[in-house]
C-alpha positions in Angstrom: 18.2 28.8 -66.0 20.3 27.1 -68.7 20.2 23.4 -69.4 22.8 21.6 -67.3 22.0 18.0 -68.2 20.5 16.7 -71.5 19.8 13.0 -72.0 18.4 11.9 -75.4 17.2 8.5 -76.6 19.1 6.7 -73.8 19.0 3.0 -74.0 20.7 0.4 -71.8 21.1 -3.1 -73.1 22.2 -6.4 -71.6 21.2 -8.9 -74.3 17.7 -7.4 -74.0 16.9 -3.7 -73.8 16.4 -2.6 -70.2 16.0 1.1 -70.7 14.1 2.3 -73.8 14.8 5.7 -75.3 14.7 7.9 -72.2 14.8 11.6 -72.7 15.2 14.1 -69.9 16.6 17.6 -69.2 17.7 19.1 -66.0 18.4 22.8 -65.5 21.0 24.3 -63.3 19.6 24.4 -59.7 16.6 22.3 -60.6 15.4 19.4 -58.5 13.9 16.4 -60.4 12.8 13.1 -59.0 12.6 9.8 -60.9 10.2 7.3 -59.3 9.1 3.8 -60.1 8.9 0.3 -58.7 12.0 -1.9 -58.5 13.2 -2.9 -62.0 11.6 0.1 -63.6 15.0 1.4 -64.9 15.4 4.5 -62.8 18.7 3.4 -61.2 20.1 2.1 -64.5 19.3 5.5 -66.1 21.1 7.5 -63.4 24.1 5.1 -63.2 24.4 5.6 -67.0 24.4 9.4 -66.5 27.2 9.0 -63.9 29.1 6.6 -66.1 29.0 3.9 -63.4 27.3 1.0 -65.3 29.3 -2.2 -65.5 31.0 -2.9 -68.9 28.6 -5.7 -69.8 25.8 -3.2 -70.1 25.8 -1.3 -73.4 24.7 2.3 -73.3 23.5 4.2 -76.4 22.0 7.6 -77.1 23.3 10.9 -75.9 24.3 12.3 -72.5 25.5 15.9 -72.5 26.7 18.0 -69.5 26.9 21.7 -69.9 30.5 22.9 -70.4 31.7 19.5 -71.5 32.6 19.3 -75.1 32.1 15.6 -75.6 29.2 13.2 -75.2 29.4 11.2 -72.0 28.2 8.1 -73.7 31.4 8.0 -75.7 33.7 9.3 -72.9 36.4 6.9 -71.6 36.7 6.0 -67.9 39.5 8.6 -67.3 37.3 11.5 -68.5 34.3 10.2 -66.6 36.3 9.7 -63.4 37.5 13.4 -63.7 33.8 14.5 -63.9 32.7 12.4 -61.0 33.4 14.1 -57.7 34.0 17.4 -59.4 31.0 18.2 -61.6 28.8 15.2 -60.6 28.3 13.8 -57.1 26.5 10.6 -56.2 24.9 9.3 -53.0 24.1 5.6 -53.0 21.3 3.6 -51.2 23.7 1.7 -49.0 26.8 3.6 -47.9 28.5 0.6 -46.4 29.0 -0.7 -50.0 30.3 2.6 -51.2 32.6 3.6 -48.2 36.0 2.0 -47.8 35.7 -0.1 -44.6 39.5 0.0 -44.0 39.9 3.7 -44.2 39.0 6.4 -41.6 36.1 8.7 -42.6 38.2 11.9 -42.5 40.7 10.4 -44.9 38.0 9.3 -47.3 36.4 12.8 -47.5 39.8 14.5 -47.8 40.9 12.2 -50.5 38.0 13.2 -52.7 38.9 16.8 -52.3 42.6 16.3 -53.0 41.8 14.1 -56.1 39.9 16.9 -57.8 41.3 20.2 -56.4 44.8 21.5 -55.7 44.6 21.5 -51.9 47.2 20.3 -49.4 46.8 17.7 -46.8 46.2 20.1 -43.9 43.8 22.3 -45.9 41.8 19.2 -46.9 41.7 17.9 -43.3 40.4 21.3 -42.1 37.8 21.5 -44.9 36.7 17.9 -44.1 35.8 18.9 -40.5 33.9 21.9 -41.8 32.0 19.7 -44.2 31.1 17.1 -41.6 29.9 19.8 -39.3 27.7 21.2 -42.1 26.0 17.9 -42.5 24.9 18.0 -38.8 27.2 15.2 -37.6 28.0 15.5 -33.9 31.7 15.9 -32.9 33.2 16.0 -36.5 36.7 15.3 -35.2 35.5 12.0 -33.6 33.6 11.1 -36.8 36.7 11.9 -38.9 38.7 9.4 -36.8 36.1 6.7 -37.1 35.7 3.8 -39.5 32.4 3.2 -41.3 31.4 0.3 -39.1 31.6 2.4 -36.0 28.8 4.7 -37.2 25.1 4.4 -37.6 23.3 4.1 -40.9 22.1 7.7 -40.7 25.6 9.0 -40.0 27.1 6.9 -42.8 24.5 8.4 -45.2 25.4 11.9 -44.1 29.0 11.1 -44.8 28.2 9.9 -48.3 26.4 13.2 -48.8 29.5 15.1 -47.5 31.7 13.2 -49.9 29.3 13.8 -52.9 29.3 17.5 -52.1 32.9 17.9 -51.2 33.8 19.7 -54.4 30.5 21.6 -54.9 29.3 19.6 -57.9 26.9 21.0 -60.4 24.8 17.9 -60.3 24.0 15.7 -57.3 22.5 12.2 -58.0 20.8 10.4 -55.0 19.8 6.8 -55.5 17.3 5.7 -52.9 19.3 7.5 -50.2 16.8 7.0 -47.4 15.3 3.6 -48.1 17.3 1.7 -45.4 16.7 4.4 -42.7 13.9 4.6 -40.1 11.3 7.3 -40.5 12.9 9.9 -38.2 16.4 9.6 -39.6 14.9 9.6 -43.2 13.2 12.9 -42.5 16.4 14.4 -41.2 18.5 13.2 -44.2 15.8 14.5 -46.7 15.9 17.9 -45.0 19.7 17.9 -45.1 19.7 17.0 -48.8 17.2 19.8 -49.5 19.2 22.4 -47.6 22.6 21.5 -48.9 21.4 21.4 -52.6 19.9 24.9 -52.1 23.0 26.2 -50.5 25.2 24.8 -53.3 22.7 25.8 -56.0 23.3 22.2 -57.3 20.9 20.4 -59.6 19.4 17.3 -58.0 18.4 14.0 -59.6 16.6 12.0 -56.9 15.7 8.4 -57.5 13.0 6.7 -55.4 10.2 4.2 -55.5 8.2 6.6 -53.2 6.4 9.6 -54.6 5.8 11.1 -51.1 9.6 11.1 -50.5 10.3 12.7 -53.8 7.7 15.4 -53.0 9.8 16.4 -50.0 12.8 17.6 -52.0 11.8 17.9 -55.7 9.9 20.3 -57.9 9.4 18.0 -60.9 9.0 14.3 -61.2 9.4 11.6 -63.9 7.6 8.3 -63.5 9.4 5.2 -65.0 7.7 1.8 -65.7 9.3 -1.1 -67.6 12.3 1.0 -68.7 10.3 4.0 -70.0 9.2 7.4 -68.8 5.4 7.0 -68.7 4.5 10.3 -66.9 6.2 13.6 -66.2 5.1 16.9 -64.6 5.4 19.0 -61.5 5.2 17.2 -58.2 1.9 18.9 -57.6 0.4 17.9 -61.0 1.5 14.3 -60.6 0.3 14.1 -56.9 -3.1 15.6 -57.5 -3.9 14.3 -61.0 -1.9 11.1 -61.9 -2.5 10.0 -65.4 -0.8 6.6 -65.7 -1.9 3.5 -63.8 1.6 2.9 -62.5 1.6 6.4 -61.0 -1.7 5.8 -59.3 -0.4 2.5 -57.9 2.6 4.2 -56.4 0.4 6.9 -54.9 -1.9 4.2 -53.4 1.1 2.4 -51.9 2.3 5.6 -50.4 -1.1 6.3 -48.8 -1.4 2.7 -47.5 2.1 2.9 -45.9 1.1 6.2 -44.2 -2.0 4.7 -42.5 
């Protein structure tokens, strides 16, 4: 597998440095988790990769995506917008803040397709129903006619996943996608992410504070603490032989919540 994403010496600064020289690589089809407590820098790192940080945050270092001849750190918003939704898809923690509350679901999914691929309105509408069905949503036609507030949290999260995968991106970034869901719905969404990523052969960057959740869908894990990667390895290595105190603390929290 070739390298799909290469991040080198990444820093994020807002007066003070929040992310300190992060290095990471992701191969095509590989599934990597980033874990850490709130404020550890994991979300900032992934938003930097997607080019979604607000302008008051300064990004330095290098972010390279295979097949793109320019560094994403230096890319303008127009170039980044072209990559998002086509090469890179993103699922956020709270879909209600990401979905348009005034637009029907079917139109939102179809709009992403039409923005990045030369498909007509009818073709996009038909593809939308197929995609909603693939995410396990009941009665895709009804869902497509619905507004976000008319659906459950689990349904909205599946729709965000459908939108992120609409154009078969090479890289899917999931930022705490199951935190707001109950345990049963969380398990269903995790299984769906795992299945869809495998079917699309997409690389996955999965952000969470919970190592047990990352273990469900990832092969390798990076542990962040105070803006730095403090431990890295396969999920099995980190689960069975954690080296850093912060990793051991995260494992202890996961065991405590399971009891």
